[in-house]
C-alpha positions in Angstrom: 156.5 76.7 -92.6 153.0 78.7 -93.2 153.1 82.2 -92.4 150.9 82.1 -89.2 153.7 79.6 -87.8 156.2 82.1 -88.2 153.7 85.1 -86.4 152.8 82.0 -83.6 156.6 80.9 -83.0 157.8 85.1 -83.2 154.5 85.9 -80.4 155.8 82.4 -77.6 159.3 84.3 -78.3 157.9 87.9 -77.9 155.9 86.9 -75.1 159.2 84.8 -73.4 161.3 88.0 -73.0 159.0 89.1 -70.1 161.1 86.3 -68.4 164.9 87.6 -69.3 167.0 89.5 -67.0 167.1 93.3 -67.1 169.9 95.0 -65.7 168.1 96.5 -62.5 167.5 92.7 -62.2 171.1 91.6 -62.9 172.6 94.4 -60.3 171.4 93.1 -57.6 172.5 89.0 -58.8 175.9 91.0 -58.6 175.5 92.9 -55.4 174.5 89.2 -54.0 176.9 86.4 -52.1 177.4 83.5 -54.2 174.9 81.7 -51.4 172.2 84.4 -51.6 172.5 84.3 -56.0 170.6 81.0 -56.1 167.6 81.8 -54.7 167.6 85.3 -56.3 167.4 83.5 -59.6 165.0 81.2 -58.3 162.8 84.4 -57.5 163.4 85.5 -61.1 161.8 82.0 -62.1 164.8 80.1 -63.2 164.9 76.7 -62.2 161.4 76.7 -61.5 160.6 73.5 -60.3 164.2 72.8 -58.8 164.3 72.2 -54.6 167.6 73.8 -53.7 169.8 73.1 -56.8 173.2 73.8 -57.1 174.7 76.5 -59.8 175.2 73.2 -62.2 171.8 72.0 -61.8 169.9 75.3 -62.7 172.2 76.2 -65.8 171.8 72.8 -67.2 167.6 72.8 -66.7 166.9 75.8 -68.0 169.9 75.5 -70.9 167.6 72.3 -71.4 164.8 74.8 -71.5 165.7 76.7 -74.0 166.7 73.9 -76.3 163.0 72.4 -75.8 161.7 75.9 -77.2 163.2 76.0 -80.1 162.3 72.5 -81.0 159.3 72.7 -80.6 158.6 76.1 -82.3 161.1 76.6 -84.8 159.7 78.4 -87.4 161.7 76.2 -89.7 164.6 73.2 -89.4 166.7 75.1 -90.5 166.0 77.7 -88.3 166.8 74.7 -85.2 169.4 73.1 -87.0 171.4 76.6 -87.3 170.4 77.5 -83.1 171.3 74.3 -81.9 173.8 73.1 -83.9 176.3 74.8 -81.0 174.8 72.4 -78.3 174.8 69.3 -80.8 178.8 69.6 -81.2 179.9 70.2 -77.9 178.2 67.6 -76.1 179.8 65.4 -79.0 183.2 66.7 -78.5 182.8 66.1 -74.7 181.9 62.9 -75.1 184.2 62.0 -77.3 187.3 63.4 -74.8 185.6 61.3 -72.3 185.7 58.2 -74.0 188.8 58.6 -75.4 190.1 59.7 -71.6 188.4 57.5 -69.9 186.6 59.9 -67.2 183.1 61.4 -66.4 182.5 64.3 -68.9 178.9 64.6 -67.5 179.1 68.3 -65.6 180.7 69.0 -69.3 177.1 68.0 -71.1 174.3 70.5 -72.5 170.5 69.0 -71.2 168.3 68.0 -73.9 171.4 66.1 -76.6 172.0 63.0 -74.1 171.0 61.4 -77.4 174.5 62.9 -78.7 176.4 62.4 -76.1 175.3 58.8 -75.9 175.4 57.7 -79.5 179.6 58.9 -79.6 180.0 57.0 -76.5 178.7 54.0 -77.6 179.9 55.1 -81.3 176.9 54.5 -82.8 176.9 57.4 -84.9 174.6 56.5 -87.6 172.0 59.0 -85.9 174.2 61.9 -86.0 174.6 64.8 -88.7 177.2 63.4 -91.3 178.9 66.3 -91.0 179.7 64.8 -87.3 179.4 61.4 -88.3 182.3 62.0 -91.1 184.4 63.3 -88.5 184.2 61.0 -85.6 184.8 58.1 -88.2 187.8 59.9 -89.4 189.1 60.6 -85.5 188.6 57.0 -84.5 190.5 55.7 -87.6 193.7 58.4 -86.6 193.5 57.5 -83.1 194.3 53.9 -84.1 198.3 55.3 -84.7 198.1 57.7 -82.0 196.9 59.0 -79.0 194.8 61.8 -79.7 195.2 65.2 -78.0 192.7 67.2 -77.2 193.1 69.9 -79.4 193.4 67.5 -82.5 189.6 66.9 -81.4 188.9 70.1 -80.8 190.3 71.5 -83.8 188.4 68.3 -86.1 184.4 67.9 -84.4 184.6 72.4 -84.5 186.0 72.3 -88.2 182.7 69.6 -88.2 180.0 71.8 -86.5 180.6 74.7 -88.7 179.8 73.3 -92.1 177.0 71.8 -90.6 176.1 75.0 -90.0 176.9 77.0 -92.7 175.1 74.1 -94.9 171.7 74.1 -92.9 172.0 78.9 -92.8 172.2 78.7 -96.9 169.9 80.2 -98.4 169.0 82.7 -95.3 170.7 86.1 -95.6 170.7 86.6 -91.5 171.6 83.4 -90.3 174.9 82.8 -93.1 175.7 86.6 -92.3 175.8 84.6 -88.4 177.7 81.8 -89.4 180.5 83.3 -91.4 180.8 86.5 -89.1 181.7 83.8 -85.9 183.6 81.4 -88.2 185.8 85.5 -88.7 185.8 85.9 -84.8 186.9 82.7 -84.3 189.4 82.7 -87.0 190.6 86.1 -85.8 190.7 84.7 -82.3 193.5 81.9 -83.1 195.1 83.6 -84.7 195.9 86.7 -82.2 196.2 83.5 -79.3 198.5 81.5 -81.9 200.9 85.4 -82.2 200.5 85.8 -78.2 201.9 81.7 -77.8 204.2 82.4 -80.1 203.0 79.6 -81.8 204.2 78.5 -85.6 202.0 79.1 -88.7 201.3 75.4 -89.1 199.4 75.2 -85.9 197.3 78.4 -87.2 196.9 76.6 -90.5 195.9 73.2 -88.6 192.8 75.5 -86.8 191.7 77.7 -89.2 187.8 77.1 -89.9 187.4 77.5 -93.8 183.5 79.1 -94.7 184.1 82.5 -93.5 185.3 85.5 -95.0 189.0 86.4 -94.3 191.3 84.3 -96.5 193.6 82.3 -94.7 197.0 83.0 -96.4 196.6 87.0 -95.2 196.1 85.6 -92.0 199.4 83.1 -92.1 201.1 86.2 -93.4 199.6 88.6 -90.3 201.0 86.3 -87.9 204.7 86.6 -88.9 204.1 90.2 -90.0 205.4 92.8 -87.5 204.0 94.0 -84.3 202.7 97.3 -86.6 201.1 95.2 -89.6 199.8 92.5 -87.5 197.5 94.8 -85.8 197.0 96.8 -88.9 195.5 93.3 -90.5 192.7 93.6 -87.5 192.6 97.1 -88.1 191.6 96.1 -91.7 188.8 93.9 -91.3 185.2 94.5 -90.7 185.7 93.3 -87.5 188.6 96.2 -85.9 185.7 97.4 -83.5 186.0 93.9 -82.0 189.0 94.1 -81.6 190.0 97.8 -80.9 193.3 97.3 -78.7 194.5 94.4 -80.0 198.1 95.7 -79.2 197.0 94.6 -75.3 197.3 91.0 -76.5 196.4 88.5 -73.3 195.2 91.2 -71.5 192.7 91.6 -74.1 191.3 88.5 -75.0 188.6 88.7 -72.2 186.7 91.9 -73.5 187.5 90.8 -77.3 185.6 87.9 -76.2 182.3 90.0 -74.5 182.6 91.9 -77.9 182.4 89.0 -80.0 179.4 88.0 -78.2 178.1 91.9 -78.7 178.8 91.8 -82.2 177.3 88.5 -83.1 174.4 89.6 -81.6 173.7 92.7 -83.3 173.3 91.0 -86.3 170.3 89.5 -84.8 168.6 92.9 -84.1 168.1 93.2 -87.4 164.5 92.9 -88.3 163.5 91.7 -85.0 159.8 93.6 -85.1 159.2 92.0 -88.6 156.8 89.5 -87.3 155.9 87.8 -90.8 159.8 87.2 -90.6 162.1 84.4 -88.6 164.3 87.3 -87.1 162.0 87.9 -83.9 162.6 84.1 -83.1 166.5 83.9 -83.9 167.3 87.3 -82.2 165.2 85.8 -78.3 167.1 82.6 -78.8 170.1 84.5 -78.7 169.2 86.9 -76.2 168.3 84.0 -74.2 171.6 81.9 -74.9 173.5 85.1 -73.3 171.9 85.3 -70.2 172.3 82.0 -69.4 176.2 82.9 -70.2 176.1 85.6 -68.4 174.5 83.8 -65.3 177.5 81.6 -65.3 179.8 84.1 -65.2 177.9 85.9 -62.1 178.2 83.1 -60.9 181.5 81.4 -60.9 183.2 84.8 -60.2 181.0 85.1 -57.3 181.4 81.6 -55.9 185.2 82.4 -56.3 185.4 85.9 -54.6 185.8 87.5 -58.0 183.2 90.3 -57.7 185.5 92.6 -60.1 185.9 90.6 -62.8 182.2 90.5 -63.5 182.3 94.1 -65.0 184.0 93.7 -67.7 182.6 90.1 -68.7 179.3 91.8 -69.2 177.6 91.3 -72.5 176.7 94.9 -74.3 173.0 94.4 -74.3 173.1 95.2 -70.3 174.4 98.3 -70.9 
């Protein structure tokens, strides 16, 4: 795109940053009762135009608004496809599970991607990304002779998502670094969960996502290694800071998930002030998406009387 288009898109993103919550506003939300939390969010401009929305309605509305902003203002098709890949493939995954399981998954879908879920429900895959179409066709063929498990569907569509994201990120240094790191971190979390659950190497191998920087065979060996060797493997990666305290096992899962978000967000800070690059726009998107994750976390904890759980689940952007 023309340079002026980048500057315009980045300027819009910069202007939108003032509507994001800061630490003080978040603290006010955390201190509220659940019955007041939605009203506070509306005071902050969230769910504007909605009348007495539920938690799900507000989050769906804000997500759809963020998606629309990216679709209308992204500096390139490459940026748009990489940023929105999670939403596209999440809706496909939810819709496919709903179709084969005969259940209503409407509340699990992201707003703004109704075309994706409808295509999956109707088995009309030609309008979907090539990687997703091929994946769904393969799942359909496999389901003819067996009942697919939720994990099989998760794994297949997740792999398709990252193949799609890597393809579109190619040629862009920041986006490629982000997608590859995301793959590595997901593989490391899968490895940790397999270790905790004492799953065989075969299970890990089936769930392993290609395209990252970590080697599959080294991770397979780590899975069955001694606890000392397992911990050393994590310490030897570029993600040692994310998994500090990996020996805590299941007790550390929540902390690691939060640290992963922090690590990936830090990648988007590179070049954030350069308005002739894509960086400000990309950074705004991930900052806004982390805000939606944080709002959901706070609301769910408040609703379930688990206020004490909120602090350890907060992302570093609110420190």
